[in-house]
Steps between C-alpha positions, in 0.01 A plus 500: 500500500754238394587471127506148360666410172434160335788423268363244255135581535407342165577149615252261662614572858558867440153548346330324789687712755415820309131401491500441876668831578347744250198579717694549829475840662808459723751467221585672168584268208772661287622375163730586213353606169500226249778639293733518807434157656813353345710814545769421766547864602121555547466178695792586726346838571164336581656237727691758697297821500158409362375243746501385859441133426605320179330166421709305248301265275788425264712216368783415737777676305293816463413493875867479596570791268216704657612425853855616412354832377346580840737729697249688709497329845142618560358300212362151578523230239250219492626247250261246349760327289708195596825705500525596872300239697818349651692827506607587851432869434131418453233400755285205386148633468296233673381665831309191629828311544569699815564833666851538361356480145217744580723747675755473222244586236387798698847637554711391204557694178544173312219242489485191276151375411484118519461270203162332445597135533751590769235679706305176551811288563653743751166554682489126558866420581635808678288455816595132532873581481457787737323275754755221462238260359716429195876514454658744265636211292157344454434362150168628362286461191280791391231507231352831407199546266445847353276683260654611169503870592815419702687476172431867415372659182661253262347193669163673544494566124585142429216358709245755382586481130234365262601168361766452762721188525302212635789414740384803704172319584668282759719601800867536410789444738810716453825583678606150405869568542448576872655843469185712538583855592292484818719228653754749638245672724323171580825390659633828636200636690429186707872436522494161328824335399346273240291619204158336476390300199276764347229418250312806371199435280300750291136428428230631271351753737579869532605539863526312827771294660536190715842420652538160671805379696524125568645405837566154645397477864845357576651835401277682747650567845173492674145400421244604243323686786822694568518595132140618492550699817797681346295605196199594714718731712694646212217564254196668653413730210376730369716426199646156574290263710523135602185303420466158675243365249563611146389205291220545247347152486841340489637757254699828522449754216800703396256772391328548835679827569501643149454874516573507869800615703486256790679168554362182662732257676375141558636155589387167349621141487537233768730391787774399248486761225389860527401748228548866598304729273480877434229635271499854368494703181824519305407858412379577858717390798729360234567836330307832487295438817822433694649811354206717610517345848872578520444854370240557772756392765764727342263797507364431848150443360252238613657176382190366315415826320412421140509120549219259412471257790 
């Protein structure tokens, strides 16, 4: 039985992963006593001798420190932070992108869990670059609407506090300086040479995510039918699936996949301007659900074990 250590199990992502894994019979969850969780020597011992898989749910700096502690070549690290998503030593943990990603997750000792916003963007853009339907230097605009749980405990407390600031009642755009931390992986994984204009927006709902990439037809090397065919071939489920008709009476709800671990890919617009959309849960395929899926691949378990689809 494989031993799994969640470093940072008190955070939003870590708690969700722990909840998903605690009833599993094929793994043993191991943890440090409360008084030793910040003890470097105890953590080093756990990371090298106390577990087979370490899931890091830490701030970037702490994640780098933890990875540097791991000297045992038999220990697999699954990092949920931003720190290693473009690190060549790490495999990017999005198996639906292709066999090299899936095989890499299964064989590598270093796996980076994707970012939430980035998961939707990359799911939409990577197949088009791969198929030659858009150039690597294409200029894109991406809007991403997310529930407030994506901001972690601090933001959750802000939104759920009695007598909260009335500004929280309306959606709020952020990342206004166009230096959002997800941009690096949004460029690196599809191989883009130009960063997209990225507009993340947090709304007054707990969880759910809707990522939309705008594409002019003139930037598409092919037809809309070609684009749809690429998605249909790439995303057949069970976790990520293309859906030809996703509209809900002319609307698309960002909360449609709240509490779920799947992702829906759809295409909208007209012959001149296309909207490519990915809907999922920022805490599901955007965080803890993706981590559980990657852990299953690492362990050789059924990929969808423990997922809500």
